[in-house]
All heavy atoms as atom14 arrays in JSON, in Angstrom:
{
  "sequence": "MLILGVILLLIGILVGIPILTTIGGILLVVGAVLWLLGATGRAVGGRKHYF",
  "atom14_mask": [
    [1, 1, 1, 1, 1, 1, 1, 1, 0, 0, 0, 0, 0, 0],
    [1, 1, 1, 1, 1, 1, 1, 1, 0, 0, 0, 0, 0, 0],
    [1, 1, 1, 1, 1, 1, 1, 1, 0, 0, 0, 0, 0, 0],
    [1, 1, 1, 1, 1, 1, 1, 1, 0, 0, 0, 0, 0, 0],
    [1, 1, 1, 1, 0, 0, 0, 0, 0, 0, 0, 0, 0, 0],
    [1, 1, 1, 1, 1, 1, 1, 0, 0, 0, 0, 0, 0, 0],
    [1, 1, 1, 1, 1, 1, 1, 1, 0, 0, 0, 0, 0, 0],
    [1, 1, 1, 1, 1, 1, 1, 1, 0, 0, 0, 0, 0, 0],
    [1, 1, 1, 1, 1, 1, 1, 1, 0, 0, 0, 0, 0, 0],
    [1, 1, 1, 1, 1, 1, 1, 1, 0, 0, 0, 0, 0, 0],
    [1, 1, 1, 1, 1, 1, 1, 1, 0, 0, 0, 0, 0, 0],
    [1, 1, 1, 1, 0, 0, 0, 0, 0, 0, 0, 0, 0, 0],
    [1, 1, 1, 1, 1, 1, 1, 1, 0, 0, 0, 0, 0, 0],
    [1, 1, 1, 1, 1, 1, 1, 1, 0, 0, 0, 0, 0, 0],
    [1, 1, 1, 1, 1, 1, 1, 0, 0, 0, 0, 0, 0, 0],
    [1, 1, 1, 1, 0, 0, 0, 0, 0, 0, 0, 0, 0, 0],
    [1, 1, 1, 1, 1, 1, 1, 1, 0, 0, 0, 0, 0, 0],
    [1, 1, 1, 1, 1, 1, 1, 0, 0, 0, 0, 0, 0, 0],
    [1, 1, 1, 1, 1, 1, 1, 1, 0, 0, 0, 0, 0, 0],
    [1, 1, 1, 1, 1, 1, 1, 1, 0, 0, 0, 0, 0, 0],
    [1, 1, 1, 1, 1, 1, 1, 0, 0, 0, 0, 0, 0, 0],
    [1, 1, 1, 1, 1, 1, 1, 0, 0, 0, 0, 0, 0, 0],
    [1, 1, 1, 1, 1, 1, 1, 1, 0, 0, 0, 0, 0, 0],
    [1, 1, 1, 1, 0, 0, 0, 0, 0, 0, 0, 0, 0, 0],
    [1, 1, 1, 1, 0, 0, 0, 0, 0, 0, 0, 0, 0, 0],
    [1, 1, 1, 1, 1, 1, 1, 1, 0, 0, 0, 0, 0, 0],
    [1, 1, 1, 1, 1, 1, 1, 1, 0, 0, 0, 0, 0, 0],
    [1, 1, 1, 1, 1, 1, 1, 1, 0, 0, 0, 0, 0, 0],
    [1, 1, 1, 1, 1, 1, 1, 0, 0, 0, 0, 0, 0, 0],
    [1, 1, 1, 1, 1, 1, 1, 0, 0, 0, 0, 0, 0, 0],
    [1, 1, 1, 1, 0, 0, 0, 0, 0, 0, 0, 0, 0, 0],
    [1, 1, 1, 1, 1, 0, 0, 0, 0, 0, 0, 0, 0, 0],
    [1, 1, 1, 1, 1, 1, 1, 0, 0, 0, 0, 0, 0, 0],
    [1, 1, 1, 1, 1, 1, 1, 1, 0, 0, 0, 0, 0, 0],
    [1, 1, 1, 1, 1, 1, 1, 1, 1, 1, 1, 1, 1, 1],
    [1, 1, 1, 1, 1, 1, 1, 1, 0, 0, 0, 0, 0, 0],
    [1, 1, 1, 1, 1, 1, 1, 1, 0, 0, 0, 0, 0, 0],
    [1, 1, 1, 1, 0, 0, 0, 0, 0, 0, 0, 0, 0, 0],
    [1, 1, 1, 1, 1, 0, 0, 0, 0, 0, 0, 0, 0, 0],
    [1, 1, 1, 1, 1, 1, 1, 0, 0, 0, 0, 0, 0, 0],
    [1, 1, 1, 1, 0, 0, 0, 0, 0, 0, 0, 0, 0, 0],
    [1, 1, 1, 1, 1, 1, 1, 1, 1, 1, 1, 0, 0, 0],
    [1, 1, 1, 1, 1, 0, 0, 0, 0, 0, 0, 0, 0, 0],
    [1, 1, 1, 1, 1, 1, 1, 0, 0, 0, 0, 0, 0, 0],
    [1, 1, 1, 1, 0, 0, 0, 0, 0, 0, 0, 0, 0, 0],
    [1, 1, 1, 1, 0, 0, 0, 0, 0, 0, 0, 0, 0, 0],
    [1, 1, 1, 1, 1, 1, 1, 1, 1, 1, 1, 0, 0, 0],
    [1, 1, 1, 1, 1, 1, 1, 1, 1, 0, 0, 0, 0, 0],
    [1, 1, 1, 1, 1, 1, 1, 1, 1, 1, 0, 0, 0, 0],
    [1, 1, 1, 1, 1, 1, 1, 1, 1, 1, 1, 1, 0, 0],
    [1, 1, 1, 1, 1, 1, 1, 1, 1, 1, 1, 0, 0, 0]
  ],
  "atom14_positions": [
    [[-93.87, -194.19, 109.34], [-94.21, -195.48, 108.82], [-94.55, -196.45, 109.97], [-95.4, -197.31, 109.8], [-93.05, -196.01, 107.99], [-93.44, -197.19, 107.15], [-92.19, -197.77, 106.02], [-92.04, -196.45, 104.89], [0.0, 0.0, 0.0], [0.0, 0.0, 0.0], [0.0, 0.0, 0.0], [0.0, 0.0, 0.0], [0.0, 0.0, 0.0], [0.0, 0.0, 0.0]],
    [[-93.88, -196.25, 111.07], [-94.18, -197.1, 112.23], [-95.6, -196.87, 112.73], [-96.32, -197.82, 113.02], [-93.19, -196.81, 113.37], [-91.79, -197.39, 113.21], [-90.89, -196.85, 114.31], [-91.84, -198.88, 113.25], [0.0, 0.0, 0.0], [0.0, 0.0, 0.0], [0.0, 0.0, 0.0], [0.0, 0.0, 0.0], [0.0, 0.0, 0.0], [0.0, 0.0, 0.0]],
    [[-95.98, -195.62, 112.82], [-97.31, -195.29, 113.34], [-98.39, -195.8, 112.39], [-99.39, -196.38, 112.84], [-97.44, -193.76, 113.56], [-96.47, -193.33, 114.64], [-98.86, -193.39, 113.92], [-96.34, -191.85, 114.81], [0.0, 0.0, 0.0], [0.0, 0.0, 0.0], [0.0, 0.0, 0.0], [0.0, 0.0, 0.0], [0.0, 0.0, 0.0], [0.0, 0.0, 0.0]],
    [[-98.19, -195.64, 111.09], [-99.15, -196.13, 110.12], [-99.26, -197.66, 110.19], [-100.35, -198.22, 110.1], [-98.76, -195.69, 108.71], [-99.69, -196.12, 107.58], [-101.06, -195.5, 107.78], [-99.1, -195.73, 106.25], [0.0, 0.0, 0.0], [0.0, 0.0, 0.0], [0.0, 0.0, 0.0], [0.0, 0.0, 0.0], [0.0, 0.0, 0.0], [0.0, 0.0, 0.0]],
    [[-98.13, -198.33, 110.37], [-98.14, -199.79, 110.51], [-98.92, -200.25, 111.72], [-99.7, -201.19, 111.65], [0.0, 0.0, 0.0], [0.0, 0.0, 0.0], [0.0, 0.0, 0.0], [0.0, 0.0, 0.0], [0.0, 0.0, 0.0], [0.0, 0.0, 0.0], [0.0, 0.0, 0.0], [0.0, 0.0, 0.0], [0.0, 0.0, 0.0], [0.0, 0.0, 0.0]],
    [[-98.73, -199.55, 112.85], [-99.46, -199.91, 114.06], [-100.96, -199.67, 113.89], [-101.78, -200.51, 114.29], [-98.92, -199.12, 115.27], [-99.81, -199.28, 116.48], [-97.5, -199.55, 115.59], [0.0, 0.0, 0.0], [0.0, 0.0, 0.0], [0.0, 0.0, 0.0], [0.0, 0.0, 0.0], [0.0, 0.0, 0.0], [0.0, 0.0, 0.0], [0.0, 0.0, 0.0]],
    [[-101.31, -198.54, 113.29], [-102.73, -198.23, 113.09], [-103.39, -199.27, 112.19], [-104.47, -199.79, 112.5], [-102.89, -196.81, 112.5], [-102.51, -195.77, 113.54], [-104.32, -196.58, 112.0], [-102.41, -194.36, 113.01], [0.0, 0.0, 0.0], [0.0, 0.0, 0.0], [0.0, 0.0, 0.0], [0.0, 0.0, 0.0], [0.0, 0.0, 0.0], [0.0, 0.0, 0.0]],
    [[-102.75, -199.6, 111.06], [-103.34, -200.58, 110.15], [-103.4, -201.96, 110.79], [-104.37, -202.7, 110.59], [-102.53, -200.65, 108.85], [-102.7, -199.48, 107.9], [-101.79, -199.66, 106.69], [-104.13, -199.34, 107.46], [0.0, 0.0, 0.0], [0.0, 0.0, 0.0], [0.0, 0.0, 0.0], [0.0, 0.0, 0.0], [0.0, 0.0, 0.0], [0.0, 0.0, 0.0]],
    [[-102.39, -202.31, 111.57], [-102.39, -203.6, 112.26], [-103.55, -203.69, 113.25], [-104.27, -204.7, 113.29], [-101.05, -203.79, 112.97], [-100.75, -205.16, 113.54], [-100.61, -206.17, 112.43], [-99.47, -205.11, 114.34], [0.0, 0.0, 0.0], [0.0, 0.0, 0.0], [0.0, 0.0, 0.0], [0.0, 0.0, 0.0], [0.0, 0.0, 0.0], [0.0, 0.0, 0.0]],
    [[-103.75, -202.64, 114.03], [-104.85, -202.64, 114.99], [-106.22, -202.67, 114.32], [-107.12, -203.4, 114.75], [-104.74, -201.43, 115.92], [-103.59, -201.47, 116.92], [-103.53, -200.16, 117.7], [-103.74, -202.65, 117.85], [0.0, 0.0, 0.0], [0.0, 0.0, 0.0], [0.0, 0.0, 0.0], [0.0, 0.0, 0.0], [0.0, 0.0, 0.0], [0.0, 0.0, 0.0]],
    [[-106.38, -201.88, 113.26], [-107.66, -201.88, 112.54], [-107.92, -203.26, 111.93], [-109.03, -203.78, 111.99], [-107.68, -200.78, 111.46], [-107.73, -199.41, 112.11], [-108.88, -200.96, 110.53], [-107.59, -198.26, 111.13], [0.0, 0.0, 0.0], [0.0, 0.0, 0.0], [0.0, 0.0, 0.0], [0.0, 0.0, 0.0], [0.0, 0.0, 0.0], [0.0, 0.0, 0.0]],
    [[-106.89, -203.85, 111.35], [-107.05, -205.17, 110.76], [-107.43, -206.23, 111.77], [-108.25, -207.11, 111.49], [0.0, 0.0, 0.0], [0.0, 0.0, 0.0], [0.0, 0.0, 0.0], [0.0, 0.0, 0.0], [0.0, 0.0, 0.0], [0.0, 0.0, 0.0], [0.0, 0.0, 0.0], [0.0, 0.0, 0.0], [0.0, 0.0, 0.0], [0.0, 0.0, 0.0]],
    [[-106.86, -206.15, 112.97], [-107.18, -207.13, 114.01], [-108.6, -206.89, 114.55], [-109.38, -207.83, 114.73], [-106.14, -207.07, 115.15], [-104.81, -207.62, 114.65], [-106.62, -207.84, 116.36], [-103.66, -207.43, 115.62], [0.0, 0.0, 0.0], [0.0, 0.0, 0.0], [0.0, 0.0, 0.0], [0.0, 0.0, 0.0], [0.0, 0.0, 0.0], [0.0, 0.0, 0.0]],
    [[-108.93, -205.62, 114.81], [-110.25, -205.31, 115.4], [-111.4, -205.58, 114.44], [-112.45, -206.08, 114.84], [-110.28, -203.87, 115.87], [-109.38, -203.53, 117.06], [-109.42, -202.03, 117.34], [-109.78, -204.33, 118.29], [0.0, 0.0, 0.0], [0.0, 0.0, 0.0], [0.0, 0.0, 0.0], [0.0, 0.0, 0.0], [0.0, 0.0, 0.0], [0.0, 0.0, 0.0]],
    [[-111.22, -205.22, 113.17], [-112.29, -205.38, 112.19], [-112.3, -206.79, 111.61], [-113.34, -207.28, 111.19], [-112.16, -204.31, 111.08], [-113.2, -204.47, 110.01], [-112.23, -202.92, 111.67], [0.0, 0.0, 0.0], [0.0, 0.0, 0.0], [0.0, 0.0, 0.0], [0.0, 0.0, 0.0], [0.0, 0.0, 0.0], [0.0, 0.0, 0.0], [0.0, 0.0, 0.0]],
    [[-111.15, -207.44, 111.6], [-111.08, -208.8, 111.07], [-110.77, -208.85, 109.59], [-111.19, -209.77, 108.9], [0.0, 0.0, 0.0], [0.0, 0.0, 0.0], [0.0, 0.0, 0.0], [0.0, 0.0, 0.0], [0.0, 0.0, 0.0], [0.0, 0.0, 0.0], [0.0, 0.0, 0.0], [0.0, 0.0, 0.0], [0.0, 0.0, 0.0], [0.0, 0.0, 0.0]],
    [[-110.03, -207.85, 109.11], [-109.63, -207.83, 107.7], [-108.17, -208.26, 107.61], [-107.27, -207.51, 108.01], [-109.83, -206.43, 107.09], [-111.28, -205.98, 107.24], [-109.42, -206.42, 105.63], [-111.54, -204.57, 106.81], [0.0, 0.0, 0.0], [0.0, 0.0, 0.0], [0.0, 0.0, 0.0], [0.0, 0.0, 0.0], [0.0, 0.0, 0.0], [0.0, 0.0, 0.0]],
    [[-107.91, -209.45, 107.1], [-106.54, -209.97, 107.12], [-105.55, -209.18, 106.25], [-104.37, -209.11, 106.59], [-106.67, -211.39, 106.58], [-108.09, -211.67, 106.38], [-108.86, -210.42, 106.6], [0.0, 0.0, 0.0], [0.0, 0.0, 0.0], [0.0, 0.0, 0.0], [0.0, 0.0, 0.0], [0.0, 0.0, 0.0], [0.0, 0.0, 0.0], [0.0, 0.0, 0.0]],
    [[-106.01, -208.56, 105.17], [-105.08, -207.82, 104.31], [-104.54, -206.59, 105.04], [-103.37, -206.23, 104.87], [-105.74, -207.45, 102.96], [-104.7, -206.92, 101.98], [-106.85, -206.46, 103.14], [-103.75, -207.94, 101.47], [0.0, 0.0, 0.0], [0.0, 0.0, 0.0], [0.0, 0.0, 0.0], [0.0, 0.0, 0.0], [0.0, 0.0, 0.0], [0.0, 0.0, 0.0]],
    [[-105.36, -205.95, 105.87], [-104.88, -204.8, 106.65], [-103.87, -205.25, 107.7], [-102.9, -204.54, 107.98], [-106.05, -204.08, 107.32], [-106.92, -203.19, 106.44], [-108.0, -202.54, 107.26], [-106.1, -202.17, 105.72], [0.0, 0.0, 0.0], [0.0, 0.0, 0.0], [0.0, 0.0, 0.0], [0.0, 0.0, 0.0], [0.0, 0.0, 0.0], [0.0, 0.0, 0.0]],
    [[-104.11, -206.42, 108.28], [-103.17, -206.95, 109.26], [-101.82, -207.23, 108.6], [-100.77, -206.91, 109.16], [-103.73, -208.24, 109.89], [-105.03, -207.96, 110.4], [-102.85, -208.74, 110.99], [0.0, 0.0, 0.0], [0.0, 0.0, 0.0], [0.0, 0.0, 0.0], [0.0, 0.0, 0.0], [0.0, 0.0, 0.0], [0.0, 0.0, 0.0], [0.0, 0.0, 0.0]],
    [[-101.86, -207.81, 107.41], [-100.62, -208.13, 106.69], [-99.87, -206.86, 106.3], [-98.66, -206.75, 106.52], [-100.95, -208.94, 105.42], [-101.68, -210.1, 105.8], [-99.69, -209.33, 104.69], [0.0, 0.0, 0.0], [0.0, 0.0, 0.0], [0.0, 0.0, 0.0], [0.0, 0.0, 0.0], [0.0, 0.0, 0.0], [0.0, 0.0, 0.0], [0.0, 0.0, 0.0]],
    [[-100.56, -205.9, 105.72], [-99.92, -204.65, 105.3], [-99.39, -203.9, 106.51], [-98.28, -203.35, 106.47], [-100.92, -203.78, 104.49], [-101.24, -204.45, 103.17], [-100.35, -202.38, 104.26], [-102.35, -203.78, 102.39], [0.0, 0.0, 0.0], [0.0, 0.0, 0.0], [0.0, 0.0, 0.0], [0.0, 0.0, 0.0], [0.0, 0.0, 0.0], [0.0, 0.0, 0.0]],
    [[-100.15, -203.87, 107.6], [-99.7, -203.21, 108.82], [-98.45, -203.86, 109.38], [-97.52, -203.17, 109.82], [0.0, 0.0, 0.0], [0.0, 0.0, 0.0], [0.0, 0.0, 0.0], [0.0, 0.0, 0.0], [0.0, 0.0, 0.0], [0.0, 0.0, 0.0], [0.0, 0.0, 0.0], [0.0, 0.0, 0.0], [0.0, 0.0, 0.0], [0.0, 0.0, 0.0]],
    [[-98.38, -205.18, 109.37], [-97.19, -205.88, 109.85], [-95.98, -205.59, 109.0], [-94.87, -205.39, 109.51], [0.0, 0.0, 0.0], [0.0, 0.0, 0.0], [0.0, 0.0, 0.0], [0.0, 0.0, 0.0], [0.0, 0.0, 0.0], [0.0, 0.0, 0.0], [0.0, 0.0, 0.0], [0.0, 0.0, 0.0], [0.0, 0.0, 0.0], [0.0, 0.0, 0.0]],
    [[-96.16, -205.57, 107.67], [-95.05, -205.28, 106.76], [-94.54, -203.86, 106.98], [-93.32, -203.62, 107.06], [-95.48, -205.5, 105.3], [-95.69, -206.99, 105.05], [-94.45, -204.93, 104.33], [-96.34, -207.31, 103.73], [0.0, 0.0, 0.0], [0.0, 0.0, 0.0], [0.0, 0.0, 0.0], [0.0, 0.0, 0.0], [0.0, 0.0, 0.0], [0.0, 0.0, 0.0]],
    [[-95.45, -202.89, 107.08], [-95.05, -201.5, 107.31], [-94.35, -201.34, 108.66], [-93.4, -200.56, 108.78], [-96.25, -200.57, 107.24], [-96.79, -200.25, 105.86], [-98.02, -199.37, 105.96], [-95.73, -199.57, 105.02], [0.0, 0.0, 0.0], [0.0, 0.0, 0.0], [0.0, 0.0, 0.0], [0.0, 0.0, 0.0], [0.0, 0.0, 0.0], [0.0, 0.0, 0.0]],
    [[-94.8, -202.07, 109.64], [-94.19, -202.02, 110.96], [-92.74, -202.52, 110.92], [-91.84, -201.88, 111.46], [-95.01, -202.84, 111.95], [-94.76, -202.64, 113.41], [-95.11, -201.23, 113.82], [-95.59, -203.62, 114.22], [0.0, 0.0, 0.0], [0.0, 0.0, 0.0], [0.0, 0.0, 0.0], [0.0, 0.0, 0.0], [0.0, 0.0, 0.0], [0.0, 0.0, 0.0]],
    [[-92.51, -203.62, 110.23], [-91.16, -204.19, 110.13], [-90.25, -203.28, 109.31], [-89.12, -203.0, 109.71], [-91.22, -205.6, 109.52], [-89.83, -206.11, 109.16], [-91.9, -206.56, 110.48], [0.0, 0.0, 0.0], [0.0, 0.0, 0.0], [0.0, 0.0, 0.0], [0.0, 0.0, 0.0], [0.0, 0.0, 0.0], [0.0, 0.0, 0.0], [0.0, 0.0, 0.0]],
    [[-90.73, -202.79, 108.17], [-89.91, -201.91, 107.32], [-89.59, -200.61, 108.05], [-88.46, -200.12, 108.01], [-90.63, -201.63, 105.98], [-89.92, -200.54, 105.19], [-90.71, -202.89, 105.16], [0.0, 0.0, 0.0], [0.0, 0.0, 0.0], [0.0, 0.0, 0.0], [0.0, 0.0, 0.0], [0.0, 0.0, 0.0], [0.0, 0.0, 0.0], [0.0, 0.0, 0.0]],
    [[-90.56, -200.05, 108.74], [-90.33, -198.83, 109.5], [-89.33, -199.02, 110.61], [-88.48, -198.17, 110.87], [0.0, 0.0, 0.0], [0.0, 0.0, 0.0], [0.0, 0.0, 0.0], [0.0, 0.0, 0.0], [0.0, 0.0, 0.0], [0.0, 0.0, 0.0], [0.0, 0.0, 0.0], [0.0, 0.0, 0.0], [0.0, 0.0, 0.0], [0.0, 0.0, 0.0]],
    [[-89.4, -200.17, 111.29], [-88.44, -200.46, 112.36], [-87.02, -200.61, 111.82], [-86.06, -200.11, 112.41], [-88.86, -201.71, 113.11], [0.0, 0.0, 0.0], [0.0, 0.0, 0.0], [0.0, 0.0, 0.0], [0.0, 0.0, 0.0], [0.0, 0.0, 0.0], [0.0, 0.0, 0.0], [0.0, 0.0, 0.0], [0.0, 0.0, 0.0], [0.0, 0.0, 0.0]],
    [[-86.88, -201.27, 110.67], [-85.56, -201.44, 110.07], [-84.99, -200.09, 109.66], [-83.81, -199.8, 109.92], [-85.63, -202.4, 108.87], [-84.36, -202.37, 108.05], [-85.91, -203.82, 109.34], [0.0, 0.0, 0.0], [0.0, 0.0, 0.0], [0.0, 0.0, 0.0], [0.0, 0.0, 0.0], [0.0, 0.0, 0.0], [0.0, 0.0, 0.0], [0.0, 0.0, 0.0]],
    [[-85.79, -199.26, 109.01], [-85.31, -197.93, 108.6], [-84.97, -197.07, 109.81], [-83.99, -196.32, 109.79], [-86.36, -197.23, 107.74], [-86.55, -197.78, 106.33], [-87.69, -197.07, 105.64], [-85.28, -197.68, 105.52], [0.0, 0.0, 0.0], [0.0, 0.0, 0.0], [0.0, 0.0, 0.0], [0.0, 0.0, 0.0], [0.0, 0.0, 0.0], [0.0, 0.0, 0.0]],
    [[-85.75, -197.17, 110.86], [-85.48, -196.41, 112.08], [-84.16, -196.85, 112.71], [-83.35, -196.02, 113.12], [-86.63, -196.58, 113.04], [-86.44, -195.91, 114.37], [-86.18, -194.59, 114.58], [-86.47, -196.53, 115.64], [-86.06, -194.35, 115.92], [-86.24, -195.54, 116.6], [-86.69, -197.83, 116.06], [-86.2, -195.81, 117.95], [-86.66, -198.1, 117.43], [-86.42, -197.09, 118.34]],
    [[-83.93, -198.17, 112.78], [-82.68, -198.66, 113.35], [-81.47, -198.26, 112.52], [-80.42, -197.89, 113.05], [-82.73, -200.19, 113.5], [-83.62, -200.7, 114.62], [-83.71, -202.21, 114.57], [-83.09, -200.25, 115.96], [0.0, 0.0, 0.0], [0.0, 0.0, 0.0], [0.0, 0.0, 0.0], [0.0, 0.0, 0.0], [0.0, 0.0, 0.0], [0.0, 0.0, 0.0]],
    [[-81.59, -198.35, 111.2], [-80.48, -197.93, 110.34], [-80.19, -196.44, 110.48], [-79.04, -196.02, 110.51], [-80.77, -198.28, 108.88], [-80.69, -199.75, 108.51], [-81.13, -199.95, 107.06], [-79.29, -200.28, 108.71], [0.0, 0.0, 0.0], [0.0, 0.0, 0.0], [0.0, 0.0, 0.0], [0.0, 0.0, 0.0], [0.0, 0.0, 0.0], [0.0, 0.0, 0.0]],
    [[-81.24, -195.65, 110.57], [-81.06, -194.21, 110.75], [-80.48, -193.86, 112.11], [-79.7, -192.93, 112.25], [0.0, 0.0, 0.0], [0.0, 0.0, 0.0], [0.0, 0.0, 0.0], [0.0, 0.0, 0.0], [0.0, 0.0, 0.0], [0.0, 0.0, 0.0], [0.0, 0.0, 0.0], [0.0, 0.0, 0.0], [0.0, 0.0, 0.0], [0.0, 0.0, 0.0]],
    [[-80.86, -194.63, 113.13], [-80.37, -194.36, 114.48], [-78.89, -194.69, 114.62], [-78.2, -194.1, 115.45], [-81.17, -195.16, 115.49], [0.0, 0.0, 0.0], [0.0, 0.0, 0.0], [0.0, 0.0, 0.0], [0.0, 0.0, 0.0], [0.0, 0.0, 0.0], [0.0, 0.0, 0.0], [0.0, 0.0, 0.0], [0.0, 0.0, 0.0], [0.0, 0.0, 0.0]],
    [[-78.39, -195.61, 113.81], [-76.97, -195.97, 113.88], [-76.11, -195.01, 113.07], [-74.89, -195.17, 113.04], [-76.74, -197.41, 113.39], [-77.19, -197.53, 112.05], [-77.45, -198.41, 114.27], [0.0, 0.0, 0.0], [0.0, 0.0, 0.0], [0.0, 0.0, 0.0], [0.0, 0.0, 0.0], [0.0, 0.0, 0.0], [0.0, 0.0, 0.0], [0.0, 0.0, 0.0]],
    [[-76.73, -194.06, 112.38], [-75.96, -193.09, 111.6], [-75.68, -193.55, 110.19], [-74.93, -192.92, 109.46], [0.0, 0.0, 0.0], [0.0, 0.0, 0.0], [0.0, 0.0, 0.0], [0.0, 0.0, 0.0], [0.0, 0.0, 0.0], [0.0, 0.0, 0.0], [0.0, 0.0, 0.0], [0.0, 0.0, 0.0], [0.0, 0.0, 0.0], [0.0, 0.0, 0.0]],
    [[-76.27, -194.65, 109.79], [-76.04, -195.19, 108.45], [-76.96, -194.47, 107.46], [-78.14, -194.27, 107.73], [-76.35, -196.68, 108.46], [-76.0, -197.37, 107.2], [-76.22, -198.88, 107.4], [-75.68, -199.61, 106.3], [-74.45, -200.08, 106.25], [-73.64, -199.88, 107.26], [-74.02, -200.75, 105.23], [0.0, 0.0, 0.0], [0.0, 0.0, 0.0], [0.0, 0.0, 0.0]],
    [[-76.4, -194.1, 106.32], [-77.19, -193.42, 105.3], [-78.12, -194.43, 104.62], [-77.69, -195.49, 104.2], [-76.28, -192.78, 104.26], [0.0, 0.0, 0.0], [0.0, 0.0, 0.0], [0.0, 0.0, 0.0], [0.0, 0.0, 0.0], [0.0, 0.0, 0.0], [0.0, 0.0, 0.0], [0.0, 0.0, 0.0], [0.0, 0.0, 0.0], [0.0, 0.0, 0.0]],
    [[-79.4, -194.1, 104.54], [-80.38, -194.98, 103.91], [-80.9, -194.27, 102.68], [-81.46, -193.19, 102.77], [-81.55, -195.3, 104.87], [-82.56, -196.2, 104.2], [-81.03, -195.93, 106.14], [0.0, 0.0, 0.0], [0.0, 0.0, 0.0], [0.0, 0.0, 0.0], [0.0, 0.0, 0.0], [0.0, 0.0, 0.0], [0.0, 0.0, 0.0], [0.0, 0.0, 0.0]],
    [[-80.71, -194.86, 101.52], [-81.18, -194.25, 100.28], [-80.45, -192.97, 99.95], [-81.01, -192.1, 99.31], [0.0, 0.0, 0.0], [0.0, 0.0, 0.0], [0.0, 0.0, 0.0], [0.0, 0.0, 0.0], [0.0, 0.0, 0.0], [0.0, 0.0, 0.0], [0.0, 0.0, 0.0], [0.0, 0.0, 0.0], [0.0, 0.0, 0.0], [0.0, 0.0, 0.0]],
    [[-79.21, -192.85, 100.36], [-78.43, -191.66, 100.05], [-78.67, -190.49, 101.0], [-78.13, -189.41, 100.81], [0.0, 0.0, 0.0], [0.0, 0.0, 0.0], [0.0, 0.0, 0.0], [0.0, 0.0, 0.0], [0.0, 0.0, 0.0], [0.0, 0.0, 0.0], [0.0, 0.0, 0.0], [0.0, 0.0, 0.0], [0.0, 0.0, 0.0], [0.0, 0.0, 0.0]],
    [[-79.49, -190.68, 102.02], [-79.79, -189.61, 102.98], [-79.46, -190.06, 104.38], [-79.71, -191.19, 104.76], [-81.27, -189.23, 102.92], [-81.66, -188.65, 101.61], [-83.1, -188.26, 101.68], [-83.45, -187.48, 100.51], [-84.46, -186.68, 100.44], [-85.25, -186.54, 101.49], [-84.72, -186.01, 99.36], [0.0, 0.0, 0.0], [0.0, 0.0, 0.0], [0.0, 0.0, 0.0]],
    [[-78.94, -189.14, 105.16], [-78.65, -189.46, 106.56], [-79.86, -189.27, 107.44], [-80.0, -189.93, 108.46], [-77.51, -188.59, 107.07], [-76.18, -189.03, 106.56], [-75.22, -189.06, 107.71], [-73.88, -189.54, 107.19], [-73.4, -190.66, 107.9], [0.0, 0.0, 0.0], [0.0, 0.0, 0.0], [0.0, 0.0, 0.0], [0.0, 0.0, 0.0], [0.0, 0.0, 0.0]],
    [[-80.75, -188.33, 107.06], [-81.92, -188.02, 107.89], [-83.17, -188.0, 107.04], [-83.15, -187.56, 105.9], [-81.78, -186.65, 108.57], [-80.57, -186.56, 109.44], [-80.49, -187.17, 110.65], [-79.4, -185.91, 109.25], [-79.3, -186.91, 111.19], [-78.62, -186.15, 110.37], [0.0, 0.0, 0.0], [0.0, 0.0, 0.0], [0.0, 0.0, 0.0], [0.0, 0.0, 0.0]],
    [[-84.24, -188.48, 107.6], [-85.57, -188.35, 106.99], [-86.42, -187.54, 107.94], [-86.73, -187.97, 109.02], [-86.21, -189.73, 106.77], [-85.62, -190.46, 105.59], [-84.59, -191.37, 105.75], [-86.09, -190.2, 104.31], [-84.04, -192.01, 104.66], [-85.53, -190.84, 103.23], [-84.52, -191.76, 103.41], [-83.96, -192.39, 102.35], [0.0, 0.0, 0.0], [0.0, 0.0, 0.0]],
    [[-86.75, -186.34, 107.53], [-87.54, -185.45, 108.39], [-88.95, -185.4, 107.89], [-89.22, -185.27, 106.77], [-86.93, -184.05, 108.4], [-85.58, -184.01, 109.04], [-84.44, -183.95, 108.26], [-85.45, -184.06, 110.41], [-83.2, -183.92, 108.85], [-84.21, -184.01, 111.01], [-83.08, -183.94, 110.23], [0.0, 0.0, 0.0], [0.0, 0.0, 0.0], [0.0, 0.0, 0.0]]
  ]
}
């Protein structure tokens, strides 16, 4: 999710499409939160690991 967020954010900035920038930023933040929760060992959505 982090990689997809970065890709959409970059495409949105380079092409000038604000909706891609917004979606990319949201995915980046959500991916970072899930990554941090998973790294601390906290179960997210009933699962300890997302592979």
